[in-house]
C-alpha positions as CSV (number, residue, x, y, z in Angstrom):
1,M,13.5,24.9,21.2
2,K,13.2,21.2,22.0
3,I,9.7,20.1,23.1
4,K,9.5,16.7,24.8
5,F,6.6,14.4,24.7
6,T,5.6,13.5,28.2
7,K,3.1,10.6,27.9
8,L,3.7,7.1,26.7
9,L,2.1,5.7,23.7
10,P,1.6,1.9,23.3
11,L,4.1,-0.1,21.3
12,S,2.8,-0.6,17.8
13,L,3.2,-2.4,14.5
14,T,2.7,-0.6,11.3
15,F,1.2,-1.8,8.0
16,G,2.9,-0.1,5.2
17,L,5.9,1.7,3.8
18,I,5.1,5.2,4.9
19,L,5.8,4.7,8.6
20,G,7.1,1.2,8.7
21,S,8.7,0.6,12.1
22,C,7.7,-1.5,15.1
23,S,7.5,1.1,17.9
24,D,6.0,4.5,18.3
25,E,9.4,5.7,19.4
26,Q,10.9,4.8,16.1
27,I,7.9,6.0,14.2
28,V,8.4,9.4,15.6
29,Q,12.2,9.7,15.9
30,E,13.3,7.6,12.9
31,D,10.6,7.1,10.4
32,V,9.0,10.6,10.5
33,K,12.6,11.9,10.4
34,T,13.7,9.8,7.5
35,T,10.5,10.1,5.4
36,T,10.6,13.9,5.8
37,A,14.3,13.9,5.0
38,V,13.5,12.1,1.7
39,R,10.9,14.7,1.1
40,A,13.5,17.4,1.7
41,Q,15.8,15.8,-0.9
42,T,13.1,16.4,-3.6
43,S,13.9,20.1,-3.4
44,Q,17.3,21.8,-3.1
45,E,15.5,24.8,-1.5
46,L,14.6,22.7,1.6
47,S,18.0,21.5,2.9
48,I,17.2,21.3,6.7
49,E,16.2,17.9,7.9
50,P,13.0,18.1,9.9
51,T,12.6,16.4,13.2
52,S,9.7,15.9,15.6
53,R,9.4,17.9,18.8
54,F,7.8,14.9,20.5
55,D,10.4,12.6,22.1
56,L,8.6,9.3,22.9
57,D,10.0,7.2,25.6
58,T,8.8,3.6,25.4
59,E,11.4,2.1,27.8
60,R,8.8,1.0,30.4
61,L,6.7,-0.7,27.7
62,I,9.7,-2.4,26.3
63,N,10.5,-3.8,29.7
64,D,6.9,-4.9,30.2
65,F,7.1,-7.0,27.1
66,D,10.7,-8.0,27.5
67,L,11.6,-6.7,24.1
68,K,15.3,-6.4,23.6
69,L,16.1,-3.6,21.3
70,K,19.3,-4.5,19.5
71,L,20.1,-4.6,15.9
72,S,21.1,-7.9,14.2
73,E,22.6,-8.6,10.9
74,A,20.5,-7.4,8.0
75,V,18.4,-9.9,6.2
76,E,19.9,-11.4,3.0
77,P,19.0,-9.1,0.1
78,S,16.8,-10.6,-2.7
79,E,15.2,-9.4,-5.9
80,C,13.4,-6.2,-5.1
81,G,12.3,-2.9,-6.8
82,P,9.7,-0.1,-6.8
83,T,6.0,-0.7,-7.3
84,P,3.1,1.5,-8.5
85,F,2.6,2.4,-4.9
86,N,5.9,4.2,-4.8
87,E,5.0,6.3,-7.8
88,V,1.8,7.5,-6.1
89,A,3.6,8.2,-2.8
90,T,6.3,10.1,-4.7
91,Y,3.7,12.2,-6.4
92,Y,2.1,13.3,-3.1
93,N,5.5,13.7,-1.5
94,N,6.4,16.2,-4.2
95,L,3.1,18.1,-3.9
96,L,3.6,18.4,-0.1
97,I,7.1,19.7,-0.4
98,D,6.3,22.1,-3.3
99,S,3.4,23.5,-1.3
100,F,5.4,23.9,1.8
101,I,8.1,25.8,0.0
102,S,5.6,28.0,-1.8
103,V,4.3,29.5,1.6
104,W,7.5,29.1,3.7
105,D,9.1,32.3,5.0
106,G,12.4,30.5,5.8
107,N,11.7,30.0,9.5
108,P,13.4,26.7,10.3
109,E,10.9,26.1,13.2
110,A,8.2,25.5,10.5
111,I,10.0,22.5,9.2
112,D,9.9,20.7,12.5
113,I,6.3,21.6,13.1
114,I,4.7,21.0,9.7
115,L,6.9,18.2,8.4
116,G,7.5,16.6,11.8
117,D,5.0,17.3,14.5
118,Y,1.9,17.2,12.3
119,F,2.5,13.5,11.6
120,V,3.0,12.7,15.3
121,I,0.0,14.8,16.3
122,N,-2.2,12.8,13.9
123,Q,-0.8,9.6,15.4
124,I,-1.6,10.7,18.9
125,A,-5.1,11.9,17.8
126,A,-5.8,8.5,16.2
127,T,-5.1,6.6,19.4
128,T,-7.1,8.9,21.7
129,E,-10.9,9.1,22.0
130,N,-12.2,12.0,19.9
131,N,-14.8,12.6,17.3
132,N,-12.4,12.1,14.4
133,T,-11.6,8.5,15.1
134,D,-15.1,7.0,14.8
135,Y,-15.5,7.1,11.1
136,F,-13.6,5.8,8.0
137,G,-13.0,7.6,4.8
138,A,-12.6,11.3,4.5
139,N,-16.4,11.8,4.6
140,G,-17.3,8.6,6.5
141,E,-18.2,6.8,3.3
142,Y,-16.6,3.5,4.5
143,T,-17.8,3.6,8.1
144,N,-20.6,1.0,7.7
145,F,-18.4,-1.2,5.5
146,M,-15.6,-1.2,8.2
147,K,-17.9,-1.9,11.1
148,K,-19.2,-4.9,9.2
149,N,-15.7,-6.1,8.6
150,V,-14.9,-5.7,12.3
151,R,-17.9,-7.8,13.3
152,S,-16.8,-10.4,10.8
153,L,-13.2,-10.6,12.2
154,E,-14.5,-10.7,15.7
155,K,-16.7,-13.7,14.9
156,F,-14.1,-15.5,12.8
157,W,-11.3,-15.3,15.3
158,E,-13.5,-15.4,18.4
159,M,-12.4,-12.0,19.6
160,S,-15.6,-10.3,20.4
161,N,-15.3,-6.7,21.8
162,L,-11.5,-7.0,22.2
163,I,-10.2,-4.6,19.6
164,Q,-10.8,-0.9,19.1
165,V,-10.5,0.2,15.4
166,N,-10.0,4.0,14.8
167,G,-9.9,6.1,11.6
168,Q,-7.2,8.7,10.9
169,H,-7.9,11.7,8.8
170,T,-6.2,14.9,7.6
171,A,-9.3,16.8,8.7
172,T,-8.0,16.4,12.3
173,L,-5.2,18.7,11.6
174,E,-7.5,21.5,10.3
175,D,-8.6,22.0,13.9
176,L,-6.1,24.4,15.4
177,D,-7.7,24.2,18.8
178,F,-7.2,20.5,18.8
179,I,-3.5,20.9,17.7
180,Q,-3.0,23.4,20.6
181,Y,-4.6,20.9,23.0
182,I,-2.2,18.1,21.9
183,Y,0.8,20.4,22.6
184,E,-0.7,21.4,26.0
185,V,-1.5,17.9,27.1
186,Y,1.2,15.7,25.4
187,S,4.3,17.9,25.4
188,D,6.4,20.0,27.8
189,A,5.9,23.1,25.6
190,T,5.6,26.4,27.4
191,P,2.7,28.7,26.7
192,E,5.1,31.0,24.8
193,D,6.3,28.0,22.8
194,I,2.7,27.0,21.9
195,E,1.8,30.6,20.9
196,N,4.7,30.6,18.4
197,I,3.8,27.1,17.2
198,M,0.2,28.0,16.6
199,A,1.1,31.0,14.6
200,I,3.1,28.8,12.3
201,A,0.4,26.2,12.1
202,E,-2.3,28.8,11.3
203,H,-0.1,30.3,8.5
204,F,0.4,27.0,6.7
205,N,-3.1,25.8,7.2
206,S,-4.5,29.0,5.8
207,N,-2.1,29.5,2.9
208,S,-1.2,26.0,1.6
209,D,-3.4,23.9,-0.6
210,Q,-1.7,20.7,0.6
211,I,-1.4,21.3,4.4
212,P,-3.0,19.5,6.0
213,E,-5.0,18.1,3.1
214,N,-2.2,16.0,1.7
215,P,-2.9,12.2,2.3
216,F,0.6,11.8,3.8
217,F,-0.7,13.3,7.0
218,A,-3.1,10.4,7.4
219,S,-1.0,7.5,5.9
220,D,-0.8,5.4,9.0
221,G,-1.9,1.9,9.5
222,F,-0.8,0.3,12.8
223,A,-1.8,-1.9,15.7
224,T,-0.9,-1.3,19.4
225,F,-0.4,-3.7,22.3
226,D,-3.3,-2.0,24.1
227,R,-5.7,-3.5,21.5
228,T,-6.1,-0.6,19.2
229,I,-5.9,-0.5,15.4
230,V,-5.5,2.7,13.4
231,I,-6.1,3.0,9.7
232,G,-5.6,6.3,7.9
233,D,-7.4,7.5,4.8
234,G,-4.1,8.3,3.2
235,I,-2.7,4.8,2.9
236,V,-6.0,3.8,1.3
237,T,-5.7,6.7,-1.1
238,F,-2.2,5.7,-2.2
239,L,-3.2,2.1,-2.9
240,E,-6.5,3.1,-4.6
241,E,-4.7,5.5,-6.9
242,A,-2.2,2.7,-7.6
243,G,-5.1,0.8,-9.2
244,L,-6.7,-1.2,-6.4
245,D,-10.3,-1.6,-5.3
246,P,-10.6,0.7,-2.2
247,K,-12.9,-1.8,-0.4
248,V,-10.3,-4.5,-0.8
249,V,-7.6,-2.1,0.5
250,W,-9.7,-1.3,3.6
251,S,-10.4,-5.0,4.3
252,S,-6.8,-6.0,3.7
253,I,-5.3,-3.4,6.0
254,L,-7.8,-4.2,8.7
255,A,-7.2,-7.9,8.5
256,H,-3.5,-7.4,8.5
257,E,-3.5,-5.3,11.6
258,W,-6.0,-7.7,13.2
259,G,-3.3,-10.4,12.5
260,H,-0.9,-8.3,14.7
261,Q,-3.5,-8.2,17.4
262,I,-3.6,-12.0,17.3
263,Q,0.2,-12.1,17.6
264,F,-0.1,-9.8,20.6
265,L,-2.7,-12.0,22.3
266,N,-0.4,-15.0,21.8
267,F,2.8,-13.2,22.7
268,G,5.0,-15.3,24.9
269,S,3.3,-18.6,24.0
270,W,3.9,-18.8,20.3
271,E,7.3,-20.1,19.2
272,Y,9.2,-18.5,16.3
273,P,12.5,-19.3,14.6
274,V,13.8,-15.9,15.8
275,P,12.5,-13.8,18.7
276,A,9.3,-12.0,17.8
277,F,9.1,-8.2,18.1
278,N,12.9,-8.0,18.6
279,N,13.3,-4.9,16.5
280,T,15.6,-6.4,14.0
281,P,15.1,-6.7,10.2
282,E,14.6,-10.5,10.4
283,S,12.2,-10.3,13.3
284,T,10.1,-7.5,11.8
285,R,9.9,-9.2,8.4
286,M,8.8,-12.5,10.1
287,T,6.0,-10.9,12.1
288,E,4.8,-8.8,9.2
289,L,4.8,-11.7,6.8
290,E,2.8,-13.7,9.3
291,A,0.2,-10.9,9.5
292,D,0.0,-11.0,5.7
293,F,-0.4,-14.8,5.9
294,I,-3.2,-14.5,8.5
295,T,-4.9,-11.9,6.2
296,G,-4.7,-14.2,3.2
297,Y,-6.3,-17.0,5.3
298,Y,-9.2,-14.9,6.6
299,L,-10.0,-12.9,3.4
300,T,-10.4,-16.1,1.3
301,H,-12.0,-18.4,3.9
302,K,-15.5,-19.6,3.2
303,R,-16.6,-18.3,6.6
304,G,-14.3,-15.2,6.5
305,A,-14.5,-12.5,3.9
306,T,-15.2,-15.1,1.1
307,Y,-13.3,-13.2,-1.6
308,N,-13.7,-14.4,-5.2
309,W,-10.6,-14.7,-7.4
310,K,-10.8,-11.1,-8.8
311,R,-10.7,-9.7,-5.2
312,V,-8.0,-12.3,-4.3
313,E,-5.9,-10.9,-7.1
314,D,-6.5,-7.3,-5.8
315,F,-5.5,-8.0,-2.2
316,L,-2.4,-10.0,-3.3
317,S,-1.5,-6.9,-5.4
318,A,-2.0,-4.7,-2.3
319,F,0.6,-6.7,-0.4
320,Y,2.9,-6.7,-3.3
321,F,2.7,-3.0,-3.7
322,I,3.6,-2.2,-0.1
323,G,6.7,-4.4,0.1
324,D,10.0,-2.6,0.7
325,C,13.7,-3.2,0.0
326,G,15.0,-2.0,3.3
327,F,17.0,-5.1,4.1
328,E,19.1,-3.3,6.7
329,S,16.2,-1.5,8.3
330,D,14.7,-2.8,11.6
331,G,11.3,-1.8,10.1
332,H,11.8,-4.1,7.0
333,H,8.4,-5.7,6.2
334,G,9.5,-8.0,3.4
335,T,10.0,-7.4,-0.3
336,P,7.0,-7.0,-2.6
337,A,7.4,-10.6,-3.8
338,Q,7.7,-12.0,-0.2
339,R,4.6,-10.1,1.0
340,L,2.6,-11.4,-2.0
341,A,3.9,-14.9,-1.3
342,A,2.8,-14.7,2.4
343,A,-0.7,-13.6,1.5
344,K,-0.9,-16.2,-1.2
345,A,0.2,-19.0,1.2
346,G,-2.6,-17.9,3.6
347,Y,-5.0,-18.1,0.7
348,N,-3.7,-21.6,-0.2
349,L,-4.2,-22.7,3.4
350,A,-7.9,-21.6,3.3
351,N,-8.5,-23.0,-0.2
352,N,-6.8,-26.4,0.3
353,T,-8.5,-27.2,3.6
354,K,-10.6,-30.3,3.0
355,K,-13.5,-29.1,5.2
356,K,-14.1,-25.7,3.6
357,G,-16.3,-24.5,6.5
358,H,-13.8,-25.4,9.2
359,I,-11.9,-22.6,10.8
360,L,-8.4,-23.4,12.0
361,S,-7.5,-22.2,15.5
362,Q,-5.1,-19.3,15.9
363,Q,-2.4,-21.8,16.9
364,E,-3.0,-23.9,13.8
365,V,-2.7,-21.0,11.5
366,H,0.5,-19.9,13.2
367,D,2.0,-23.4,12.9
368,A,1.0,-23.4,9.2
369,F,2.8,-20.1,8.7
370,I,6.0,-21.2,10.5
371,S,6.1,-24.4,8.3
372,T,6.0,-22.3,5.1
373,L,8.1,-19.3,6.2
374,D,11.2,-20.5,4.4
375,L,9.2,-20.9,1.2
376,I,7.7,-17.5,1.6
377,I,11.1,-15.9,2.0
378,E,12.4,-17.7,-1.0
379,D,9.3,-16.7,-3.0
380,S,8.6,-20.3,-3.8
381,I,4.8,-20.3,-3.0
382,L,2.9,-21.8,-5.9
């Protein structure tokens, strides 16, 4: 039973390692598929590779933005390895799989639904208007903090009322009526299909201690061309448990995704050494490192977030933790060392400006990044 997604979602850029591709099509068809396949490999009992029932078609959007989806040569490998973030992610990965197996009756349909569709449903939910997108933190504990950060970014970059920022939560998937609504509105599932799907969803939601409570289900962080940013509680949980200040994590992810929104606003006018958003390892790494650079500039600027050195160290660590070694992946975000170097280069730009209160234009920050890109890739930023 193949269910096809029938509405387009905006092209997006993601923040971290969990779902690290550049389009919703790939997030659904590749990243959800590969990350759940990795989960499957953690247990010999779960040998079927899950896929999502939602088949996203972004061809029209790709044409709108003249994005040519073709692979290029992989970027040159450099020193790279796992970070504390990977350890935390693996821990929750194993909890999810063990819990799935403990209540699984062997129905292969459950793999596609619980380990495929649930991730996609929560992405769709986070980009639509509903009561679960207007708060941050599982209990809304970071809502006021994030609203203050949004106002600061709007003022700093002169982008008032341009960007919508939404929260993503595992609690969304506890609402079976909402899950049914997503299938009814966003898929071609028949009423009979949906009845069978909902029986599976109710079984796992009722009997598992990790479904949908596991932070993997809300581990997104991405920006879309329609001026929306989504930040999930899960990605913050991972980085907090890796040892970072959660407020620094929230601020860093938001500032990074805001950096992508700046790129979108300047798409077509900014010049790059390789085409931006071209869905190749080199292109993705470049735009992701620039978002890290923009983040470093804003967070440490005297009129931005004004981070002191302790917090600077924390946000640099955040970007180090979420680097990846996928040199051949079109979702490659840069190695841990390169992401740290990009954020540090942005910090240097803010710290070394003679007039501490002066805010460089978006163009000037972009030009500064391009001039230091080679040093960032070589990890030669002092």
